[in-house]
N, C-alpha and C positions, 0 to 999 in steps of 0.2 A: 401498445403505444400509449394508452392512457396512463399507465404506470410511469413510463419514461417521462411524459410531460409533467406529471405531478412531481417527480423527483427533480427534474430540471428547474421547475418553478421554486421548489424549496431551496435548492442549492443557490439559485440566483438571489433569493431573499436573505438567506441565513449564512451563505458561504460554505455550508456543510449540509450533507444529507446522510441519514442512516437508513439502511434498507435491510430488513430481516429476510432471510431465505432468498437472497439475491441469486443464488445458483441452485440448480436442481440437484437431486441426489446423484445422478450419473456423473455430472461434472465434478461435484464435491468429492466423490470417491476416486475419480481419475486423478485429481490434484493431490489428494491425501496419499494415494498409492505412489505417485511420482515422488512426492516429498520423502516418504519413507525409504524409497529405493535409492535416493541421492543424498541422504543425510550425511554420509561419510565424506562427501565432496564439498560440504559447506566450509566457508572460510570466515575468519574474524572480520567483522564489518568495521569500517573506519568512517571518518568525517572529512568533508572538503572534497574538492574536485581537482583533477589534474595534478600539478606539482604541489598543491596544498593538501593532498590527501594524506591523512595520518591516522594511526590507531590510537584511540583514547578510551581506555577501559573505564575511566571515571565518568565519561560522558555517555558512552554507548556500549552496551554489553551483549549485542546479538551477533549471530552468525548468519551469513547469507549465501545463497546460490543463485547467481544471475541466470535468467532464462534467455534462450535464443530460439526464435521461431523456426529457423531452418534445422536446427539440431534437435530440439525438443518436440518432435512430431507426435509424441504420445499425448500432448496437451492440445490436440486439434480443436476440441470443443471450446477450450478456453480462448484460443486465438480467434475463433469465430466470434466469441463474445466481445473481445477487444475491438474487432472490426465493427461490430454493431454499436458499441458504445461510442466510438469515435464518429461514426456516421450520424448518430443522434445528436451529439454535441455540435457537430459542424452544421447540421441542417437546421437545428432549432435555436442554437446559441451563437452561431456564426463565429466559432472560435478559431477556425483555420488550423485545426490539429492535423499533423502530418506524420506523426511518429509516436513511439511509446518505448518504455523500458520497464521491465518487471523482474523482481527477484522473489525467491522464497526466503522467509525469515524465521529463524529459530532463536528464541530467547530462553536460555537455560534458567534454572532456578537462580534468582537474584539479578537476572538481566533486566536492564532498563535503558531508557534513552532520554536524556535531559531535554528540556524545552528548546525547540528549534523551529525553523521554517524549512520547507522542502525546496529550497532555492539556494543558489550559489552566487557569490560576488562576481565571478568570472564566467558564469553560465546561467542564463535566466530563461531557458525554454520550457521548464516544467510548468504546466498550466493547471492540470487537475491531478490530485493525488487520489489513489485508489487503494484501499486495504480490504482484503477478504480474509476472514478468520476461519481457521481450520481445526479449532480445538473441540474435540469430541465430547468432553465431559466437564467443561469449565463450570465452576460454581463460585459463588461469592466467597471471597477470602483467598482465591487462587491468584489474585493479582494480575498484572499485565494489562490493566485497563489503559485505554487511550484517553488522555485528558486534553481537551481542546479549549483554548482560550478565546473567548468571543469578544466581539467589538464593544459590548457594554460592560466589559471587565468581569463578567461572570465566567464560569467554566462549565463545560459539559463533559461528563465522564462516561465513556462508552465501554461497556463490558464486551470482551472478545469472545462472544458466543459463536458457535459453529454456523457457517453459511451467512453470517452477517457481513454486510459491506458498508464501508464508510467512504464517501467521496467528499473532497473539499478543495478549495482553491489553494494551490501550492504556495503562492507567493505572499498570501495575506492571512493565513490561518496558523498561528503558533500552536504547537502541541507538544506533548511528551508522552512517553510510555512509562507507566508506573512499574515498579519492581515486580517481577513475576515470583510467585511462590512455588510454581511448578513449571515444567516446560510449556512454552507458549509458541504456537505456530500460526503463520499467516502467509498470504501471498500479497505482496505490496508492490506498487508501481506508480508510474506517472504517464500521463498523456501529454505529448509534447507538441509545441507549435512548430518546431523544426526537428527533424530526426537527428539522432546522435549516434556515436559509436556505442558499442556494448557498454552498459552502465558500469560494469565492474572496473573499468578503467577511468571512470569519471566521478565516482563517489555515490 
C-alpha cells in the first residue's frame, strides 16, 4: 500500500506516473502468452468513437485486440489487478471509477500514433490511462517510445521496457507513440467513471 500511495501522490502532482516492474513474472508471462496466442485475431486500430470512428494509417499504425473479462478468463490475475487499481483510486483519490476497457496493442515496424488525448468529443468517461509494456528485449534505437507533453511545455519520453507501467490522466495529458523500429507490444486501457460497451465499438 505504501507503493500505491506514493504512485497516487506522484500522479496527482505530475498528472503521470511511471512504475517499473509493475507486474510480477507470473502475470507478465500470462499476458505475453495470451498475446501470442491471439495475435492473428488483431484488427487495424482506428480513431474516434461511435459514428466518427475511422481508420487513419497516417495518424495511427497499430493493431488491437479488445479484451473481455467474461471471455478472456486466462487473464484472471490481470482482472484482479484491475479491481485492485480501481479500488485504490476510488478509496484514496475519490474518482468514482465504475468501469474499465483494455486492449492488447501491436505496433509493427514503422507503426506510430500521432499526438492525441485519450478522450472523445462525444464520450468523456475515460479518466485514467494505463499502459503496460510487454517487450522482452527492447533496446535504445528500437523506437516505440511514449512521448508525453507536460504542463510546462517540456516532454517526457518513456521507453517501452518490459513490465513497465505508465498511468496518466486521460483528458489532460497529450501524448504520442514514436515510430517503432521493431514490433512493439503493450496492454493498454482506461479506467472509466461510467461503464461503457466493449471498447472496440467505441474507439
